[in-house]
C-alpha positions as CSV (number, residue, x, y, z in Angstrom):
1,X,-18.6,-22.3,-19.2
2,X,-14.9,-22.8,-18.3
3,X,-13.7,-22.1,-14.8
4,X,-12.3,-18.6,-14.2
5,X,-8.6,-18.2,-14.2
6,X,-8.8,-16.0,-11.1
7,X,-11.1,-15.6,-8.1
8,X,-10.7,-12.5,-5.9
9,X,-12.2,-13.0,-2.4
10,X,-12.9,-9.9,-0.4
11,X,-14.0,-10.3,3.2
12,X,-16.2,-7.3,4.2
13,X,-17.2,-6.3,7.8
14,X,-18.7,-2.8,8.2
15,X,-17.2,-1.7,4.9
16,X,-20.1,0.4,3.5
17,X,-17.8,3.5,3.2
18,X,-14.7,1.8,1.6
19,X,-16.3,-0.9,-0.4
20,X,-17.7,1.2,-3.4
21,X,-14.2,2.6,-4.1
22,X,-12.6,-0.8,-3.7
23,X,-15.0,-2.5,-6.0
24,X,-14.6,0.2,-8.6
25,X,-10.8,-0.3,-8.6
26,X,-11.2,-4.1,-8.6
27,X,-13.4,-4.1,-11.6
28,X,-11.3,-1.6,-13.5
29,X,-8.5,-4.1,-13.0
30,X,-10.6,-7.1,-13.9
31,X,-12.0,-5.6,-17.1
32,X,-8.5,-4.8,-18.3
33,X,-7.2,-8.4,-18.0
34,X,-7.2,-11.0,-20.9
35,X,-8.3,-13.8,-18.5
36,X,-11.7,-14.5,-16.9
37,X,-12.1,-13.4,-13.3
38,X,-14.8,-13.7,-10.7
39,X,-15.1,-11.6,-7.6
40,X,-16.6,-12.8,-4.3
41,X,-17.5,-10.3,-1.5
42,X,-18.2,-12.2,1.7
43,X,-20.1,-10.0,4.2
44,X,-19.9,-11.2,7.7
45,X,-21.9,-9.8,10.6
46,X,-21.9,-6.1,9.5
47,X,-24.0,-3.6,11.4
48,X,-24.1,-1.2,8.5
49,X,-25.1,-1.3,4.8
50,X,-22.1,-3.4,3.6
51,X,-24.4,-6.2,2.2
52,X,-26.7,-3.8,0.4
53,X,-23.8,-1.9,-1.1
54,X,-22.3,-5.1,-2.4
55,X,-25.6,-6.4,-3.8
56,X,-26.2,-3.1,-5.6
57,X,-22.8,-3.3,-7.2
58,X,-23.5,-6.9,-8.3
59,X,-26.5,-5.8,-10.4
60,X,-24.0,-3.9,-12.6
61,X,-21.3,-6.6,-12.6
62,X,-22.2,-10.2,-13.4
63,X,-18.7,-11.3,-12.4
64,X,-19.5,-10.4,-8.8
65,X,-21.0,-12.8,-6.3
66,X,-22.1,-11.6,-2.9
67,X,-22.1,-14.1,0.0
68,X,-23.4,-13.5,3.5
69,X,-22.1,-15.0,6.8
70,X,-24.1,-14.1,9.9
71,X,-21.1,-15.2,12.0
72,X,-18.4,-12.5,12.4
73,X,-14.8,-13.4,11.8
74,X,-12.4,-12.6,8.9
75,X,-11.2,-16.2,9.0
76,X,-14.7,-17.6,8.5
77,X,-15.4,-15.1,5.7
78,X,-12.2,-15.9,3.7
79,X,-12.8,-19.6,4.2
80,X,-16.2,-19.5,2.8
81,X,-15.1,-17.4,-0.2
82,X,-12.2,-19.6,-1.0
83,X,-14.2,-22.8,-0.8
84,X,-17.1,-21.4,-3.0
85,X,-14.6,-19.8,-5.5
86,X,-14.1,-21.6,-8.8
87,X,-10.9,-20.0,-10.1
88,X,-7.7,-21.8,-10.9
89,X,-6.0,-19.2,-8.6
90,X,-7.7,-17.7,-5.6
91,X,-6.6,-14.4,-4.2
92,X,-7.7,-13.0,-0.8
93,X,-7.8,-9.2,-0.9
94,X,-8.5,-6.8,2.1
95,X,-11.2,-4.3,1.5
96,X,-9.0,-1.4,2.2
97,X,-6.8,-2.1,-0.8
98,X,-3.6,-1.1,1.0
99,X,-1.9,-3.0,-1.8
100,X,-2.9,-1.6,-5.2
101,X,-5.1,-4.1,-7.0
102,X,-2.9,-3.7,-10.1
103,X,-0.2,-5.7,-8.4
104,X,-2.2,-8.9,-8.4
105,X,-0.6,-10.1,-11.7
106,X,2.7,-10.4,-9.8
107,X,1.1,-13.3,-7.9
108,X,0.0,-15.2,-11.0
109,X,1.5,-17.0,-14.0
110,X,3.2,-16.1,-16.2
111,X,4.9,-13.5,-13.9
112,X,5.2,-16.1,-11.1
113,X,5.7,-19.8,-11.5
114,X,6.5,-22.8,-9.4
115,X,4.5,-21.9,-6.3
116,X,1.6,-23.2,-4.3
117,X,1.0,-20.0,-2.2
118,X,2.2,-16.5,-2.9
119,X,1.9,-14.0,0.0
120,X,2.3,-10.3,-0.2
121,X,5.3,-9.0,1.8
122,X,6.0,-5.5,3.1
123,X,9.5,-6.7,4.2
124,X,10.8,-8.6,1.1
125,X,13.5,-6.9,-0.9
126,X,11.9,-4.4,-3.3
127,X,8.8,-3.7,-1.2
128,X,7.9,-0.1,-0.2
129,X,5.8,1.1,2.7
130,X,4.0,4.5,2.4
131,X,2.8,6.7,5.2
132,X,3.3,4.2,8.0
133,X,4.0,5.7,11.4
134,X,7.3,4.3,12.9
135,X,5.5,2.9,15.9
136,X,3.2,0.8,13.7
137,X,6.2,-0.5,11.8
138,X,8.1,-1.4,14.9
139,X,5.0,-3.0,16.5
140,X,4.4,-5.1,13.4
141,X,8.0,-6.3,13.3
142,X,7.8,-7.3,17.0
143,X,4.7,-9.3,16.3
144,X,6.3,-10.9,13.3
145,X,9.3,-11.9,15.4
146,X,7.0,-13.8,17.7
147,X,5.2,-15.5,14.8
148,X,8.5,-16.6,13.3
149,X,9.8,-17.9,16.6
150,X,6.7,-19.8,17.5
151,X,5.1,-20.9,14.2
152,X,6.6,-19.7,10.8
153,X,10.4,-19.4,10.8
154,X,11.7,-17.6,7.8
155,X,8.6,-15.8,6.7
156,X,9.1,-12.1,7.0
157,X,5.5,-10.9,6.7
158,X,2.8,-13.6,7.2
159,X,0.1,-11.0,8.2
160,X,-0.3,-8.9,5.1
161,X,-3.9,-9.4,3.9
162,X,-3.1,-10.3,0.3
163,X,-2.4,-13.9,-0.6
164,X,-2.8,-16.1,-3.6
165,X,-3.5,-19.9,-3.5
166,X,-3.5,-22.5,-6.3
167,X,-7.1,-23.9,-6.4
168,X,-6.2,-27.4,-5.1
169,X,-4.1,-26.0,-2.3
170,X,-6.8,-23.6,-1.3
171,X,-9.4,-26.4,-1.1
172,X,-7.0,-28.6,0.9
173,X,-6.0,-26.0,3.4
174,X,-9.3,-24.1,4.0
175,X,-11.2,-27.3,4.7
176,X,-9.1,-27.9,7.8
177,X,-8.9,-24.2,8.9
178,X,-10.2,-23.8,12.5
179,X,-9.3,-20.2,13.3
180,X,-12.2,-17.7,12.9
181,X,-10.3,-14.4,13.4
182,X,-7.1,-12.6,12.5
183,X,-4.9,-15.6,13.1
184,X,-6.4,-17.7,10.4
185,X,-3.6,-17.1,7.9
186,X,-0.9,-18.1,10.5
187,X,-2.8,-21.4,10.8
188,X,-3.1,-21.8,7.0
189,X,0.6,-21.2,6.4
190,X,1.6,-23.4,9.4
191,X,-0.5,-26.3,7.8
192,X,0.9,-25.5,4.4
193,X,4.4,-26.0,5.5
194,X,3.6,-29.2,7.3
195,X,2.1,-30.5,4.0
196,X,5.1,-29.5,2.0
197,X,3.6,-26.7,0.0
198,X,5.8,-24.1,-1.6
199,X,5.2,-20.6,-0.1
200,X,6.9,-17.6,-1.7
201,X,6.9,-13.9,-0.6
202,X,6.2,-11.2,-3.1
203,X,7.4,-7.6,-2.5
204,X,4.7,-5.1,-2.8
205,X,3.9,-1.4,-2.5
206,X,1.9,-0.9,0.6
207,X,-0.1,2.1,1.8
208,X,-0.9,2.6,5.5
209,X,-4.5,3.5,6.2
210,X,-5.2,5.5,9.4
211,X,-8.6,3.8,9.6
212,X,-7.1,0.4,10.1
213,X,-9.3,-1.9,12.2
214,X,-6.4,-3.6,13.9
215,X,-5.8,-3.0,17.6
216,X,-2.0,-3.7,17.9
217,X,-1.9,-4.7,21.6
218,X,-5.2,-6.5,21.8
219,X,-4.8,-8.4,18.6
220,X,-1.1,-9.2,19.3
221,X,-2.1,-10.8,22.6
222,X,-4.9,-12.7,21.0
223,X,-2.6,-13.9,18.2
224,X,0.0,-15.3,20.6
225,X,-2.8,-17.3,22.3
226,X,-4.0,-18.5,18.9
227,X,-0.4,-19.6,18.0
228,X,-0.3,-21.9,21.0
229,X,-3.7,-23.3,20.1
230,X,-2.4,-24.0,16.6
231,X,0.6,-25.8,18.1
232,X,-1.7,-27.9,20.3
233,X,-3.9,-28.7,17.3
234,X,-0.8,-30.0,15.5
235,X,0.2,-32.2,18.4
236,X,-3.3,-33.6,18.5
237,X,-2.9,-34.5,14.8
238,X,-5.6,-32.2,13.5
239,X,-3.5,-31.0,10.6
240,X,-1.6,-34.1,9.5
241,X,2.0,-33.9,8.2
242,X,5.0,-33.6,10.5
243,X,4.7,-32.5,14.2
């Protein structure tokens, strides 16, 4: 059987409530497309019924594979999904679907061409944010300013949880990823730039969810520490490419 055109990788930690609706929307999208798609849910260290919910859904949808990681960490979950995926394009998708799944085609040929990585951006021209409290927007911009200054100059929104990788690029980058948590995509984009990959930002419609799992202050402080670890890793030659 030929490889799927698209793999959708969904990390899932304690998502038993949101996951059924998310998967219903994902498969409504998948079944409307002319190309072959696989979906991978990677459960990691949940304390609820996330794994069982995903497995039950898989009995009705043969395109769905459910993977289990006992070790917590969004970075580890996405890494495993990306490396076990078989699609020509591999799309990481947050379980909250704050970006409508119907926008995925904006990240793929024929709508998008000449890219290695396409990242969803809430700041690119044409993007729209819905229902986001001003304090969250300002906090997010402050964090992004730090990320741009220390690691990723020029990228307006490195932290949105929707990103698409060409297969060969995904396999190259995720094999050298070391960050287990929220900062893993900063590390991936940092390595990608060192290796000369073309990264493009795609404007999206984005919907704020009040049940977000992000703790702005705690996660921002952790992220800053992780950025300095990434820079040390680069100086030690762990990533290859330019220093």
